Every structure is written in structure tokens, then in C-alpha cells.
C-alpha positions, 0 to 999 in steps of 0.5 A, spaced: 500 500 500 502 506 498 504 510 504 499 516 502 493 511 502 496 508 509 496 515 512 489 517 509 486 511 512 489 512 519 487 519 519 480 517 517 480 512 523 482 517 528 476 522 526 471 516 527 474 515 534 474 522 536 467 523 533 465 519 539 463 522 546 468 520 551 466 515 556 462 511 551 463 505 547 461 503 540 455 497 541 457 490 540 450 488 537 449 480 536 442 477 535 440 471 539 434 467 537 431 461 540 432 454 537 428 448 536 431 442 538 429 434 538 432 430 543 432 422 542 434 418 548 435 411 548 432 408 555 437 403 558 437 400 565 444 403 566 442 410 564 439 414 558 444 415 552 443 420 546 446 420 539 448 427 540 452 426 546 457 420 549 456 417 555 450 415 559 445 420 562 448 426 558 447 433 561 441 436 556 442 444 556 437 449 553 436 456 553 429 460 555 425 461 549 427 454 546 422 450 543 424 442 544 421 435 544 423 428 546 423 422 542 424 415 546 427 409 544 428 402 548 435 399 547 434 392 544 439 390 549 435 392 555 429 388 553 429 384 560 428 391 564 422 394 560 418 398 561 421 405 562 418 412 563 421 418 562 419 424 567 422 431 566 422 434 573 420 441 572 417 442 579 423 439 583 419 434 587 424 429 585 422 422 583 415 423 586 410 420 581 407 426 578 405 421 572 400 421 569 398 428 572 404 431 571 402 439 572 408 443 570 412 436 569 413 433 562 412 425 562 412 420 557 408 414 556 411 407 557 417 406 553 418 398 550 421 395 544 414 396 541 413 403 544 417 409 542 413 415 545 414 422 544 413 428 548 410 434 543 414 440 542 414 445 548 417 452 549 422 452 555 418 458 559 420 456 566 426 459 570 433 458 569 437 453 573 438 446 574 433 440 573 433 433 573 430 427 568 429 420 570 426 414 569 421 413 574 422 406 575 429 406 575 431 413 578 437 411 581 441 409 575 437 413 570 437 420 572 441 426 568 441 433 568 437 438 564 440 445 565 436 451 563 440 458 561 437 464 562 435 467 555 439 473 552 434 475 547 431 482 549 424 481 553 420 483 559 417 481 565 410 483 568 409 482 576 403 484 580 404 486 588 400 484 591 398 478 588 392 476 592 387 482 595 383 479 601 379 481 604 376 486 599 369 489 601 363 490 596 363 498 598 370 499 596 375 498 590 382 494 591 389 496 587 395 492 585 401 495 582 403 492 576 410 492 574 413 491 567 421 490 567 426 489 561 431 484 560 437 483 556 436 490 553 429 490 551 426 497 550 420 497 546 412 499 548 408 494 552 401 494 552 397 492 558 390 489 558 386 485 563 381 479 563 377 479 569 373 473 571 365 473 571 362 478 575 368 482 577 370 489 575 377 490 573 381 496 569 388 498 569 392 505 568 396 507 564 394 501 558 401 502 555 408 502 558 414 505 554 421 503 553 419 496 557 419 499 564 414 502 568 408 501 573 401 501 572 395 501 577 390 495 577 383 497 580 378 492 582 371 491 585 365 487 585 358 488 588 357 481 590 361 477 595 366 471 592 372 469 590 375 472 583 381 473 579 384 477 574 389 476 569 394 482 566 397 481 560 403 485 557 404 485 549 410 487 546 415 485 540 418 479 543 411 476 545 406 476 551 407 475 558 402 475 564 401 476 571 394 473 575 391 477 581 386 473 586 381 477 590 376 475 595 370 480 596 366 480 602 360 483 604 361 489 610 356 487 616 356 488 623 354 484 629 350 486 635 352 483 642 349 485 650 354 486 656 350 481 659 345 475 657 340 476 663 338 482 667 334 482 674 330 488 676 326 489 682 319 492 682 318 499 681 326 500 679 330 500 673 336 496 670 341 497 664 345 493 659 350 495 654 348 494 647 355 493 643 355 494 635 362 491 632 364 493 624 365 487 620 369 487 614 370 494 613 362 496 615 361 503 616 354 506 617 348 508 622 344 502 625 337 503 628 336 500 635 329 497 636 326 492 641 320 487 642 318 485 649 314 479 650 310 479 654 308 486 655 309 490 661 316 493 663 318 499 659 324 499 654 328 504 651 335 506 648 340 511 649 341 513 643 336 509 639 341 510 633 348 509 633 353 511 628 358 505 627 365 506 624 369 501 620 375 502 626 372 500 632 366 499 637 360 503 638 355 502 644 348 504 646 345 503 653 339 499 653 334 501 659 329 497 662 324 500 667 319 496 672 316 502 675 308 503 675 305 506 669 299 509 666 293 513 669 292 508 675 299 507 676 298 499 674 304 496 677 309 491 673 307 484 674 313 480 677 315 474 672 320 473 666 320 477 660 324 476 653 327 483 650 329 482 643 334 487 641 334 488 633 339 493 630 338 495 622 342 498 617 339 498 610 338 490 608 342 488 614 338 486 620 341 482 626 338 481 633 340 479 640 335 477 646 335 479 653 332 474 659 329 479 663 326 478 670 322 483 674 322 481 682 327 477 685 333 473 682 332 467 687 326 464 684 320 468 688 314 468 683 310 474 682 306 477 687 299 473 689 293 476 685 287 479 688 283 473 688 288 469 691 289 475 696 281 475 697 280 468 698 286 468 703 283 473 707 276 470 707 279 463 710 283 467 715 276 471 717 273 464 718 278 461 722 278 467 727 270 466 727 270 459 728 275 460 734 271 465 737 265 461 737 268 455 740 271 459 746 265 462 747 261 455 747 266 452 752 265 458 757 258 457 757 258 449 758 263 451 764 258 455 767 
């Protein structure tokens, strides 16, 4: 090369380098694409063998995003030990019998000289790490490693926090933060959509995440108590990913309790019992108190008769029972046993508690005698006195 051309090339290279800001690096761009691979394994009692690798129980290495399938052939020299059955242990529960209901695991059917089953192609979408494959009939000798390497293809992840909202009452909305994060340099747009179960309302804002990194708020609610779920799906240039949030919806309610299930009141006096209202599952509202007395007699009142219940605590009202005489003729309240049914009402919610009321002595003394009994007793007493007097007079006359 002529010297002048060499100098010119050198100067051109220096100009290119000087045009790059200090501290930056020219990017090294490489594109890694997922592979599609079929693995053939030969089943032998002394270990799995592969035409792609030497030695028994070869380590199978794949990358997240790869599509793989399996084909199984029994070694003709191993016919004595058949059958075999392949298990790829994705959930890491060792050799527990996950077949024929494998869940995330991959299982074959029996491998015999006459049967060469396959496992249909599937995409490696589980976490990177080391897994194992077995023959579930001969796990001690037929076991190998299945290594999943992290993908180097630009992609994104989507997660929810929290993944479970419970309890959520029917009067308020719940939220979960949806986070989209890039992996391996992904920087594209991710569009978000929600798929709630029937009877459940869900929305998300914003509905798109630029540059593959950011958060959105998932809002959920329902007017009907029950168990629900909503799936948030993110769609970008690499494909789709999703996160699922479960929600338990409860109906706000309250309960009513009495400070004592019984009350004894002396005739002519009064007594009190505390009525306590407790919020359940975030209930807040006004509860009206009423009473029903059986049989009629004492006077029952509440202070207050309308109670504001908050979602954060207990609220009480005083139930007063009076056994004083009442009416134009000051009719006394009969001694005896009564039932006071205390009812709290708030909209369609109604709850009750019963007070056992005793007017008189708690020692079991019954009600006072009636007028007829009193009159009869007096008549008997007069008759006894008259008979005694008559007998004494007659005796006195006889002696004289």
C-alpha cells in the first residue's frame, strides 16, 4: 500500500474515534434467537444415552425461549428391564410420581421395544437453573441433568404486588401495582390489558408502558361477595407475558352483642345493659336500635336509639329497662320473666340479640299473689278467727 493511502486511512480512523463522546463505547450488537431442538434418548437400565452426546445420562442444556421435544427409544439390549418412563422434573419434587398428572412436569408414556413415545414440542418458559430427568422406575441409575440458561434475547417481565387482595369489601375498590421490567436490553412499548373473571370489575392505568419499564395501577371491585381473579397481560415485540391477581370480596356487616345475657330488676326500679355494635369487614354506617318485649309490661328504651358505627372500632348504646308503675292508675309491673329482643338495622342488614329479663327477685320468688288469691286468703283467715271465737265462747258457757 502506498504510504499516502496508509496515512489517509489512519487519519480517517482517528476522526471516527474522536467523533465519539468520551466515556462511551461503540455497541457490540449480536442477535440471539431461540432454537428448536429434538432430543432422542435411548432408555437403558444403566442410564439414558443420546446420539448427540457420549456417555450415559448426558447433561441436556437449553436456553429460555427454546422450543424442544423428546423422542424415546428402548435399547434392544435392555429388553429384560422394560418398561421405562421418562419424567422431566420441572417442579423439583424429585422422583415423586407426578405421572400421569404431571402439572408443570413433562412425562412420557411407557417406553418398550414396541413403544417409542414422544413428548410434543414445548417452549422452555420456566426459570433458569438446574433440573433433573429420570426414569421413574429406575431413578437411581437413570437420572441426568437438564440445565436451563437464562435467555439473552431482549424481553420483559410483568409482576403484580400484591398478588392476592383479601379481604376486599363490596363498598370499596382494591389496587395492585403492576410492574413491567426489561431484560437483556429490551426497550420497546408494552401494552397492558386485563381479563377479569365473571362478575368482577377490573381496569388498569396507564394501558401502555414505554421503553419496557414502568408501573401501572390495577383497580378492582365487585358488588357481590366471592372469590375472583384477574389476569394482566403485557404485549410487546418479543411476545406476551402475564401476571394473575386473586381477590376475595366480602360483604361489610356488623354484629350486635349485650354486656350481659340476663338482667334482674326489682319492682318499681330500673336496670341497664350495654348494647355493643362491632364493624365487620370494613362496615361503616348508622344502625337503628329497636326492641320487642314479650310479654308486655316493663318499659324499654335506648340511649341513643341510633348509633353511628365506624369501620375502626366499637360503638355502644345503653339499653334501659324500667319496672316502675305506669299509666293513669299507676298499674304496677307484674313480677315474672320477660324476653327483650334487641334488633339493630342498617339498610338490608338486620341482626338481633335477646335479653332474659326478670322483674322481682333473682332467687326464684314468683310474682306477687293476685287479688283473688289475696281475697280468698283473707276470707279463710276471717273464718278461722270466727270459728275460734265461737268455740271459746261455747266452752265458757258449758263451764258455767
